[in-house]
Backbone as ProteinMPNN parsed JSONL, in Angstrom:
{"seq_chain_A": "XXXXXXXXXXXXXXXXXXXXXXXXXXXXXXXXXXXXXXXXXXXXXXXXXXXXXXXXXXXXXXXXXXXXXXXXXXXXXXXXXXXXXXXXXXXXXXXXXXXXXXXXXXXXXXXXXXXXXXXXXXXXXXXXXXXXXXXXXXXXXXXXXXXXXXXXXXXXXXXXXXXXXXXXXXXXXXXX", "coords_chain_A": {"N_chain_A": [[0.933, -1.252, 0.396], [0.146, 2.214, -0.424], [1.86, 4.95, 0.745], [0.414, 7.519, 0.838], [-2.107, 6.529, 0.901], [-2.14, 5.008, 3.648], [-2.147, 6.721, 5.261], [-4.895, 8.102, 4.784], [-6.049, 6.097, 5.761], [-4.964, 6.196, 8.398], [-6.49, 8.626, 9.354], [-8.478, 7.822, 8.97], [-9.202, 6.473, 10.847], [-8.92, 7.563, 13.137], [-10.798, 9.277, 13.082], [-12.809, 8.346, 13.446], [-12.21, 7.331, 15.842], [-12.311, 9.75, 17.397], [-14.899, 10.165, 17.15], [-16.347, 8.063, 18.828], [-15.253, 8.626, 21.087], [-16.936, 10.986, 21.86], [-19.759, 10.238, 21.141], [-19.832, 8.371, 22.863], [-20.364, 9.894, 25.103], [-23.303, 10.542, 25.0], [-26.717, 9.544, 25.848], [-29.357, 7.747, 25.964], [-32.17, 8.663, 25.762], [-31.098, 11.173, 24.501], [-31.445, 9.935, 21.683], [-33.628, 10.838, 20.752], [-33.948, 13.609, 20.465], [-34.508, 16.474, 18.818], [-32.4, 17.344, 16.231], [-30.221, 19.704, 14.795], [-28.352, 20.076, 12.531], [-27.986, 19.962, 9.279], [-27.695, 16.732, 8.063], [-29.198, 15.439, 9.34], [-31.709, 15.886, 7.968], [-34.035, 17.368, 8.862], [-34.563, 15.951, 11.436], [-34.239, 13.736, 13.862], [-31.594, 13.881, 16.923], [-30.812, 10.314, 16.909], [-31.67, 10.139, 13.982], [-29.506, 11.827, 12.51], [-27.612, 9.791, 12.855], [-28.117, 7.665, 12.02], [-27.63, 8.023, 9.679], [-25.12, 8.794, 8.843], [-24.486, 6.692, 9.485], [-25.406, 4.942, 7.216], [-23.989, 7.15, 5.455], [-21.342, 6.389, 5.26], [-21.038, 3.934, 4.788], [-22.586, 3.621, 2.322], [-20.622, 5.126, 0.553], [-18.266, 3.486, 1.31], [-19.466, 1.603, -0.688], [-19.201, 2.906, -2.902], [-15.852, 3.734, -2.912], [-15.843, 0.501, -3.306], [-17.048, 0.207, -6.126], [-15.39, 1.749, -7.323], [-12.525, 0.631, -7.188], [-12.78, -1.273, -8.95], [-13.781, -0.157, -11.514], [-10.919, 0.765, -11.768], [-9.208, -1.54, -11.932], [-8.621, -2.385, -10.163], [-9.575, -4.429, -7.817], [-9.171, -6.374, -4.592], [-7.214, -8.27, -5.036], [-5.279, -10.168, -4.084], [-4.156, -12.259, -1.868], [-2.904, -11.527, 0.413], [-4.302, -9.082, 0.824], [-6.7, -9.647, 0.746], [-6.361, -11.26, 3.215], [-5.861, -8.755, 5.726], [-7.64, -6.803, 4.915], [-9.856, -8.453, 5.878], [-9.121, -9.068, 8.704], [-9.162, -6.439, 9.8], [-12.074, -6.37, 9.375], [-13.127, -8.19, 11.357], [-11.485, -7.452, 14.122], [-12.898, -4.907, 14.088], [-15.751, -6.101, 14.574], [-15.362, -7.207, 16.99], [-14.524, -5.107, 18.591], [-16.855, -3.905, 18.73], [-18.219, -5.839, 19.797], [-17.825, -5.1, 22.807], [-18.609, -2.402, 23.214], [-20.791, -0.449, 24.907], [-20.777, -1.479, 27.037], [-19.632, -1.389, 30.73], [-16.918, -1.129, 33.358], [-17.202, -2.672, 34.96], [-17.788, -4.945, 34.069], [-16.32, -5.634, 32.521], [-14.787, -7.421, 34.204], [-15.991, -8.652, 35.206], [-17.141, -12.396, 36.371], [-18.844, -14.76, 35.316], [-21.277, -17.688, 35.746], [-21.192, -19.675, 34.038], [-19.129, -19.409, 32.393], [-15.195, -19.413, 31.791], [-13.469, -17.405, 31.475], [-13.453, -14.26, 31.761], [-14.324, -10.928, 30.263], [-12.246, -9.64, 29.857], [-9.804, -11.311, 30.164], [-10.352, -12.654, 27.62], [-10.282, -10.989, 26.044], [-7.319, -9.763, 26.122], [-6.508, -12.043, 25.377], [-6.743, -13.145, 23.062], [-5.663, -10.336, 21.392], [-2.623, -10.957, 22.455], [-1.89, -13.399, 21.519], [-2.196, -12.903, 19.153], [-0.585, -10.634, 18.64], [1.711, -12.246, 19.484], [1.8, -14.021, 17.367], [2.077, -12.636, 14.882], [4.959, -11.064, 15.824], [6.27, -13.083, 16.099], [6.416, -13.358, 13.265], [7.182, -11.217, 12.188], [9.849, -10.819, 13.291], [11.027, -13.167, 12.412], [10.686, -14.141, 9.078], [9.937, -12.342, 8.308], [11.499, -9.907, 8.651], [13.491, -9.342, 7.49], [12.934, -7.577, 5.557], [11.415, -5.31, 6.889], [10.792, -2.239, 8.338], [13.023, -1.312, 10.183], [12.514, 0.886, 12.451], [9.77, -0.116, 12.575], [6.368, 1.264, 13.672], [5.628, -0.115, 17.111], [3.131, -1.989, 19.242], [3.8, -2.91, 21.62], [2.157, -3.511, 24.174], [0.81, -4.356, 27.245], [0.097, -7.202, 27.7], [-1.732, -10.061, 29.134], [-2.485, -13.744, 28.589], [-4.652, -16.031, 29.947], [-4.051, -18.566, 30.017], [-1.029, -18.7, 29.147], [0.14, -17.007, 30.301], [2.226, -13.788, 30.786], [2.961, -11.433, 27.763], [5.584, -11.126, 26.23], [7.741, -9.08, 24.9], [9.53, -8.271, 23.168], [11.795, -6.273, 22.297], [11.868, -4.963, 24.592], [14.117, -4.624, 27.157], [13.678, -7.66, 29.793], [13.782, -7.472, 33.203], [15.358, -8.441, 35.648], [15.395, -10.496, 38.904], [17.707, -9.327, 40.747], [18.58, -6.556, 39.652], [16.108, -5.576, 40.1], [16.371, -5.548, 42.998], [18.437, -3.68, 43.688]], "CA_chain_A": [[-0.213, -0.247, -0.119], [1.061, 3.557, -0.933], [2.098, 6.175, 1.759], [-1.007, 7.932, 1.343], [-3.203, 5.346, 1.179], [-1.632, 4.34, 4.867], [-2.818, 8.256, 5.502], [-6.298, 8.265, 4.452], [-6.474, 4.863, 6.901], [-4.762, 7.062, 9.678], [-7.238, 9.282, 9.418], [-10.415, 7.475, 9.108], [-9.252, 5.843, 12.538], [-8.239, 8.675, 14.32], [-12.054, 10.088, 13.148], [-13.513, 7.354, 14.624], [-11.166, 7.208, 17.748], [-13.197, 10.791, 18.238], [-16.536, 9.862, 17.02], [-16.961, 7.369, 19.849], [-15.29, 9.641, 21.951], [-17.906, 11.541, 21.891], [-20.368, 9.283, 21.049], [-20.195, 7.387, 24.307], [-21.548, 10.572, 26.334], [-24.332, 10.333, 25.129], [-27.981, 8.705, 26.427], [-30.269, 6.663, 24.888], [-32.882, 9.429, 25.682], [-31.381, 12.315, 23.552], [-31.656, 10.276, 20.463], [-34.97, 11.28, 19.765], [-34.137, 15.009, 20.257], [-34.904, 17.223, 17.521], [-31.25, 18.295, 15.366], [-30.204, 20.62, 13.714], [-27.881, 19.801, 11.44], [-28.82, 19.075, 8.009], [-27.616, 15.073, 8.14], [-30.238, 14.797, 10.149], [-32.682, 15.944, 7.116], [-35.118, 17.564, 9.825], [-35.136, 15.132, 12.197], [-34.019, 13.782, 15.787], [-30.34, 12.797, 16.538], [-30.485, 9.102, 15.737], [-31.721, 10.117, 12.28], [-28.531, 12.385, 12.303], [-26.612, 8.686, 13.546], [-28.055, 6.731, 11.321], [-27.262, 9.25, 8.281], [-23.469, 8.825, 9.198], [-23.541, 5.299, 9.337], [-25.402, 4.923, 5.724], [-23.736, 7.395, 4.274], [-19.935, 5.798, 4.887], [-21.933, 2.296, 3.724], [-22.978, 4.206, 0.531], [-19.563, 5.966, 0.423], [-17.648, 2.375, 0.943], [-19.736, 1.022, -2.045], [-18.697, 3.351, -4.413], [-14.907, 2.728, -3.408], [-15.399, -0.667, -4.33], [-16.767, 0.445, -7.447], [-14.178, 2.935, -8.35], [-11.536, 0.169, -6.973], [-13.606, -2.236, -9.879], [-13.187, 0.776, -12.575], [-9.456, 0.991, -11.908], [-8.95, -2.903, -12.091], [-7.568, -2.771, -8.24], [-9.786, -5.364, -6.689], [-8.446, -6.646, -3.754], [-7.131, -10.109, -5.685], [-4.23, -10.395, -3.814], [-4.545, -13.063, -0.401], [-2.794, -11.034, 1.991], [-4.668, -7.464, 1.012], [-7.765, -10.044, 1.556], [-6.625, -11.399, 5.314], [-5.541, -7.527, 6.164], [-9.075, -6.064, 4.573], [-10.877, -9.308, 7.249], [-8.455, -8.843, 9.6], [-10.043, -5.066, 10.288], [-13.676, -6.195, 10.315], [-12.921, -9.303, 13.257], [-11.554, -6.323, 15.164], [-14.243, -4.114, 14.385], [-16.54, -6.673, 14.827], [-15.015, -7.681, 18.406], [-14.335, -3.613, 19.723], [-17.931, -3.506, 18.542], [-19.058, -6.42, 21.094], [-17.575, -3.911, 23.828], [-19.312, -0.778, 23.072], [-21.964, 0.338, 26.251], [-20.114, -2.843, 28.811], [-19.096, -0.803, 31.878], [-15.56, -1.416, 33.392], [-17.388, -4.182, 36.218], [-18.961, -5.678, 33.166], [-15.188, -6.3, 31.508], [-14.356, -8.297, 34.494], [-17.279, -9.873, 35.681], [-17.843, -13.966, 36.124], [-20.173, -15.703, 35.143], [-20.947, -19.354, 36.301], [-21.377, -20.838, 32.63], [-17.632, -19.547, 31.545], [-13.909, -20.196, 33.053], [-13.126, -16.278, 31.102], [-13.753, -12.641, 31.718], [-14.496, -10.667, 29.057], [-11.099, -8.902, 29.812], [-9.354, -12.03, 29.532], [-11.13, -13.059, 26.411], [-9.413, -9.604, 24.861], [-6.543, -10.127, 25.914], [-6.107, -13.41, 24.815], [-6.851, -12.299, 21.296], [-3.862, -9.412, 21.785], [-1.664, -11.905, 23.351], [-2.318, -14.539, 20.145], [-1.892, -11.999, 17.728], [0.903, -10.038, 19.042], [2.821, -13.692, 19.321], [2.236, -14.443, 16.18], [2.664, -11.558, 14.206], [5.827, -10.095, 16.238], [7.461, -14.42, 15.317], [6.224, -13.338, 11.845], [7.743, -10.228, 12.016], [11.113, -11.316, 13.443], [11.616, -14.568, 11.712], [10.568, -14.687, 7.806], [9.817, -10.427, 7.653], [12.801, -8.983, 9.545], [15.139, -8.357, 6.623], [11.899, -6.23, 4.621], [10.199, -4.895, 8.084], [11.866, -1.214, 8.777], [14.333, -1.254, 12.013], [11.593, 1.452, 13.298], [8.457, 0.152, 12.396], [5.468, 1.155, 15.043], [5.415, -1.564, 17.473], [1.91, -1.73, 19.484], [4.129, -2.717, 23.154], [1.07, -3.995, 25.074], [1.032, -5.053, 28.688], [-1.212, -8.37, 27.994], [-1.582, -11.769, 29.531], [-2.89, -14.472, 28.243], [-4.841, -16.677, 31.131], [-2.978, -19.646, 30.506], [0.211, -18.871, 29.058], [1.016, -15.628, 31.036], [2.767, -11.997, 30.144], [3.54, -11.162, 26.508], [6.861, -10.484, 26.469], [7.931, -7.752, 24.036], [11.564, -8.451, 22.796], [12.259, -5.146, 22.387], [11.886, -4.147, 26.136], [14.706, -5.584, 28.444], [13.022, -7.849, 31.195], [14.222, -7.032, 34.823], [15.824, -9.566, 36.885], [15.233, -9.526, 40.434], [19.074, -8.511, 41.342], [17.775, -5.702, 39.131], [15.159, -4.937, 41.242], [16.877, -5.117, 44.313], [19.507, -2.322, 43.967]], "C_chain_A": [[0.703, 1.094, 0.256], [0.931, 4.156, 0.339], [0.696, 7.243, 2.34], [-1.774, 7.482, 1.472], [-3.274, 4.917, 2.826], [-2.263, 5.816, 5.652], [-4.146, 8.267, 6.08], [-6.82, 6.871, 5.787], [-6.406, 5.36, 8.03], [-5.838, 7.427, 9.84], [-8.711, 9.076, 9.699], [-10.591, 6.73, 10.878], [-9.27, 6.665, 13.358], [-9.712, 9.364, 14.402], [-12.82, 9.713, 13.942], [-13.564, 6.78, 15.955], [-12.7, 8.672, 18.436], [-14.804, 10.731, 18.304], [-17.029, 9.697, 18.433], [-16.922, 7.601, 20.691], [-16.605, 10.018, 22.383], [-19.719, 10.783, 22.128], [-20.936, 8.505, 22.483], [-20.81, 8.491, 25.701], [-22.933, 10.652, 25.857], [-25.979, 9.348, 25.001], [-27.971, 8.747, 25.084], [-31.45, 7.901, 24.732], [-32.931, 10.698, 24.399], [-31.519, 12.175, 22.072], [-32.48, 10.334, 20.065], [-34.859, 12.752, 20.14], [-33.679, 15.522, 19.202], [-33.01, 17.391, 17.01], [-31.216, 18.96, 14.441], [-29.337, 20.623, 12.396], [-28.656, 19.098, 10.33], [-28.669, 17.805, 7.725], [-28.687, 15.125, 8.083], [-31.941, 15.253, 9.589], [-34.075, 16.439, 8.602], [-35.359, 16.321, 10.857], [-34.29, 14.546, 13.603], [-32.299, 13.344, 15.21], [-29.902, 11.726, 16.241], [-30.582, 9.111, 14.33], [-30.537, 10.673, 11.847], [-27.059, 10.868, 11.878], [-26.701, 8.391, 12.218], [-27.792, 7.276, 9.862], [-25.669, 8.771, 7.932], [-23.552, 7.551, 8.519], [-23.978, 4.873, 7.86], [-24.926, 5.592, 4.814], [-22.419, 7.129, 4.196], [-20.485, 4.169, 4.825], [-21.847, 3.001, 2.386], [-20.72, 4.866, -0.428], [-18.112, 4.294, 0.384], [-17.583, 1.831, -0.477], [-19.046, 1.843, -2.997], [-16.917, 3.28, -4.266], [-14.647, 1.999, -3.828], [-15.633, -0.878, -5.72], [-16.108, 0.694, -8.344], [-13.035, 1.366, -8.2], [-11.765, -0.767, -8.497], [-13.034, -1.417, -11.726], [-11.8, 0.994, -12.895], [-8.699, -0.373, -12.051], [-8.013, -3.536, -11.204], [-8.275, -3.111, -7.424], [-8.988, -5.874, -5.792], [-7.999, -8.185, -4.2], [-5.568, -10.723, -4.555], [-4.857, -10.685, -2.147], [-4.486, -12.006, 0.214], [-3.602, -9.596, 2.057], [-6.223, -8.232, 1.295], [-7.899, -9.745, 2.821], [-6.386, -10.289, 5.58], [-7.358, -6.806, 6.66], [-9.998, -7.209, 5.929], [-10.518, -9.55, 8.577], [-8.993, -7.777, 10.79], [-11.443, -5.369, 10.173], [-13.633, -7.254, 11.397], [-12.436, -8.408, 13.979], [-12.584, -5.217, 15.404], [-15.373, -5.1, 15.138], [-16.605, -7.232, 16.716], [-15.086, -6.257, 19.595], [-15.689, -3.185, 18.943], [-19.037, -4.057, 19.976], [-18.997, -5.98, 22.532], [-18.019, -2.971, 24.4], [-20.508, -1.416, 24.267], [-21.446, -1.098, 27.495], [-19.478, -1.65, 29.757], [-17.581, -1.864, 32.394], [-15.99, -2.529, 34.161], [-17.834, -5.21, 35.183], [-17.36, -6.65, 32.369], [-14.685, -7.582, 32.526], [-14.705, -9.566, 35.186], [-16.602, -11.275, 35.596], [-18.43, -14.211, 35.853], [-20.022, -17.069, 35.673], [-20.656, -20.4, 34.934], [-19.694, -20.176, 32.248], [-16.729, -18.905, 32.56], [-13.697, -18.179, 32.276], [-13.774, -15.07, 31.341], [-13.477, -12.158, 30.744], [-13.119, -9.855, 28.45], [-10.008, -9.795, 29.567], [-9.515, -12.711, 28.263], [-10.176, -11.857, 25.255], [-8.145, -9.873, 24.805], [-5.527, -11.198, 25.92], [-6.125, -13.63, 23.22], [-5.813, -11.127, 20.886], [-3.057, -10.07, 21.778], [-1.362, -12.627, 21.95], [-1.574, -13.757, 18.513], [-0.791, -11.292, 17.666], [1.791, -10.796, 18.91], [2.695, -13.953, 18.054], [2.56, -13.979, 15.015], [4.177, -11.284, 14.533], [6.659, -11.963, 15.358], [7.354, -14.312, 14.009], [7.517, -12.498, 11.445], [9.565, -10.209, 12.221], [11.866, -12.662, 12.932], [11.007, -13.891, 10.253], [10.201, -12.921, 7.316], [11.11, -9.617, 7.633], [13.572, -8.382, 8.493], [13.848, -7.267, 5.627], [10.982, -5.352, 5.751], [11.587, -3.252, 8.242], [12.528, -1.628, 10.179], [13.347, -0.293, 13.131], [10.027, 1.616, 12.507], [7.508, 0.385, 13.758], [5.787, 0.022, 15.709], [4.233, -0.974, 18.753], [2.494, -1.883, 21.418], [3.048, -2.54, 24.353], [1.556, -4.588, 25.925], [-0.262, -5.546, 28.636], [-0.834, -9.502, 28.703], [-2.489, -12.587, 28.878], [-3.494, -15.473, 29.525], [-4.135, -17.648, 30.848], [-1.541, -19.881, 29.77], [0.743, -17.365, 29.396], [1.221, -14.221, 30.416], [3.001, -12.193, 28.509], [4.809, -10.641, 26.478], [7.06, -9.596, 25.385], [9.525, -8.133, 24.232], [11.996, -7.936, 22.783], [12.645, -4.306, 23.86], [12.567, -5.535, 27.004], [13.298, -6.152, 29.494], [13.951, -7.996, 32.229], [14.12, -8.223, 35.61], [15.524, -9.222, 38.224], [16.17, -8.966, 41.3], [18.594, -7.417, 40.838], [16.778, -4.745, 39.94], [15.407, -4.53, 42.639], [17.335, -4.303, 44.589], [18.745, -0.607, 43.713]], "O_chain_A": [[1.687, 1.091, 0.996], [-0.059, 3.909, 1.027], [0.221, 7.57, 3.428], [-2.521, 7.938, 2.337], [-4.349, 4.524, 3.277], [-2.861, 5.679, 6.719], [-4.517, 8.377, 7.249], [-7.827, 6.901, 6.494], [-7.339, 5.246, 8.825], [-6.518, 6.668, 10.531], [-9.628, 9.675, 10.26], [-11.518, 6.561, 11.671], [-9.719, 6.398, 14.473], [-10.024, 9.95, 15.438], [-13.412, 10.283, 14.859], [-14.319, 6.18, 16.72], [-13.546, 8.621, 19.329], [-15.619, 11.096, 19.151], [-17.706, 10.469, 19.112], [-17.797, 7.319, 21.51], [-17.266, 9.377, 23.2], [-20.521, 10.886, 23.055], [-22.053, 8.218, 22.913], [-21.382, 8.194, 26.749], [-23.731, 10.908, 26.758], [-26.196, 8.574, 24.069], [-27.443, 9.146, 24.046], [-31.718, 8.173, 23.561], [-33.86, 11.105, 23.701], [-31.644, 13.09, 21.258], [-32.575, 9.957, 18.897], [-35.986, 13.248, 20.118], [-32.637, 15.177, 18.645], [-32.387, 17.643, 18.041], [-31.919, 18.952, 13.43], [-29.708, 21.164, 11.354], [-29.489, 18.191, 10.315], [-29.581, 17.428, 6.989], [-29.339, 14.934, 7.056], [-32.987, 15.13, 10.227], [-34.853, 15.613, 9.079], [-36.486, 15.833, 10.939], [-33.717, 15.408, 14.27], [-31.83, 12.897, 14.163], [-28.903, 11.618, 15.53], [-29.917, 8.422, 13.556], [-30.187, 10.22, 10.757], [-26.099, 10.874, 11.107], [-25.852, 8.642, 11.362], [-27.853, 6.444, 8.957], [-25.25, 8.458, 6.818], [-23.022, 7.231, 7.454], [-23.061, 4.44, 7.162], [-25.046, 5.282, 3.628], [-21.931, 7.51, 3.132], [-19.561, 3.357, 4.863], [-20.976, 2.801, 1.54], [-20.103, 4.864, -1.493], [-17.245, 4.198, -0.485], [-16.625, 1.617, -1.221], [-18.327, 1.341, -3.861], [-16.363, 2.845, -5.276], [-13.696, 1.941, -4.607], [-15.006, -1.632, -6.464], [-16.003, 0.33, -9.516], [-12.711, 0.966, -9.318], [-10.735, -0.902, -9.157], [-12.332, -1.848, -12.64], [-11.427, 1.34, -14.016], [-7.497, -0.286, -12.302], [-7.193, -4.454, -11.222], [-8.179, -2.614, -6.302], [-7.819, -5.873, -6.178], [-8.497, -9.166, -3.647], [-5.129, -11.871, -4.62], [-5.566, -9.971, -1.437], [-5.477, -11.4, 0.621], [-3.617, -8.967, 3.115], [-7.006, -7.587, 1.994], [-8.587, -8.963, 3.477], [-7.218, -10.386, 6.482], [-7.963, -6.515, 7.692], [-10.693, -6.673, 6.793], [-11.229, -10.059, 9.444], [-9.189, -7.949, 11.993], [-12.171, -4.658, 10.865], [-14.257, -6.979, 12.421], [-13.145, -8.419, 14.986], [-12.999, -4.753, 16.466], [-15.797, -4.787, 16.25], [-17.58, -7.517, 17.411], [-15.447, -6.219, 20.771], [-15.651, -2.046, 18.479], [-19.886, -3.522, 20.69], [-19.833, -6.322, 23.368], [-17.978, -2.626, 25.581], [-20.917, -2.572, 24.376], [-21.924, -1.377, 28.595], [-18.664, -0.957, 29.146], [-17.282, -2.97, 31.944], [-15.219, -3.489, 34.133], [-18.236, -6.308, 35.567], [-17.306, -7.785, 31.895], [-14.253, -8.612, 32.009], [-14.252, -10.659, 35.528], [-15.616, -11.414, 34.872], [-19.283, -13.525, 36.416], [-18.944, -17.569, 35.996], [-20.1, -21.497, 34.878], [-19.118, -21.03, 31.574], [-16.982, -18.254, 33.573], [-13.999, -17.541, 33.285], [-14.939, -15.056, 30.945], [-12.532, -12.6, 30.09], [-12.864, -9.528, 27.291], [-9.135, -9.351, 28.821], [-8.568, -13.419, 27.922], [-9.668, -11.969, 24.139], [-7.635, -10.203, 23.734], [-4.347, -11.29, 26.257], [-5.41, -14.324, 22.497], [-5.186, -11.296, 19.84], [-2.371, -9.852, 20.779], [-0.385, -12.19, 21.342], [-0.91, -13.986, 17.502], [-0.053, -11.321, 16.681], [2.792, -10.416, 18.304], [3.783, -14.166, 17.52], [3.187, -14.615, 14.167], [4.856, -11.243, 13.506], [7.367, -11.981, 14.35], [8.083, -15.054, 13.35], [8.48, -12.812, 10.747], [10.357, -9.685, 11.437], [13.038, -13.003, 13.089], [10.829, -12.697, 10.493], [10.236, -12.472, 6.17], [11.568, -8.878, 6.761], [14.149, -7.295, 8.501], [14.218, -6.212, 5.11], [9.937, -4.795, 5.412], [12.817, -3.294, 8.24], [12.09, -2.414, 11.02], [13.324, -0.537, 14.337], [9.386, 2.577, 12.082], [7.802, -0.196, 14.803], [6.231, -0.915, 15.046], [4.321, 0.172, 19.194], [1.933, -1.275, 22.329], [3.069, -1.679, 25.232], [2.544, -5.307, 25.776], [-1.309, -5.06, 29.063], [0.341, -9.844, 28.836], [-3.497, -11.969, 28.536], [-2.553, -15.746, 30.27], [-3.224, -17.699, 31.675], [-0.974, -20.973, 29.767], [1.621, -16.756, 28.785], [0.425, -13.673, 29.653], [3.244, -13.345, 28.15], [4.922, -9.459, 26.802], [5.951, -9.423, 24.881], [10.319, -8.215, 25.169], [13.119, -8.248, 23.179], [13.424, -3.38, 24.085], [12.144, -6.639, 27.346], [12.318, -5.502, 29.858], [14.94, -8.705, 32.044], [13.145, -8.812, 36.078], [15.405, -8.087, 38.685], [15.888, -8.314, 42.305], [17.875, -6.939, 41.716], [16.79, -3.552, 40.243], [14.926, -3.6, 43.285], [17.021, -3.785, 45.661], [19.426, 0.403, 43.888]]}, "name": "protein", "num_of_chains": 1, "seq": "XXXXXXXXXXXXXXXXXXXXXXXXXXXXXXXXXXXXXXXXXXXXXXXXXXXXXXXXXXXXXXXXXXXXXXXXXXXXXXXXXXXXXXXXXXXXXXXXXXXXXXXXXXXXXXXXXXXXXXXXXXXXXXXXXXXXXXXXXXXXXXXXXXXXXXXXXXXXXXXXXXXXXXXXXXXXXXXX"}
């Protein structure tokens, strides 16, 4: 992918993060309040937000149509897998919306893991497998200064994720 394509994707993610931050302060009751914004088309806040969703879906369809016209469909298996990875992650993120902090650590009688443990397990194995790929097969092709997530997560079965770029402290280092 090109640098400008990467920048467009970063802009979309940044804007989405800001939007979600704002929407998280909206109450269900406010959805029926009138909206003066022209995109609400004379309707309520709910109409504004559904318009925004439909608007994005329409333009995503346009991008796919333009890709078709340019003969630039996602033919590459890697491109397809990257797109599916984004869809899967978006689905997991969407499953978290509306949960309180207490909910993510709640234990239920029918499940062994909490929501936090499931999410950290997902991140752990994504990082473990992709870091392995990056440090092995792809190392000569990756920039040495590539962005790293450096997340502090633990898998319920495997323990903490070890970030190879961060020195692990030993007991003797902690004692001094």
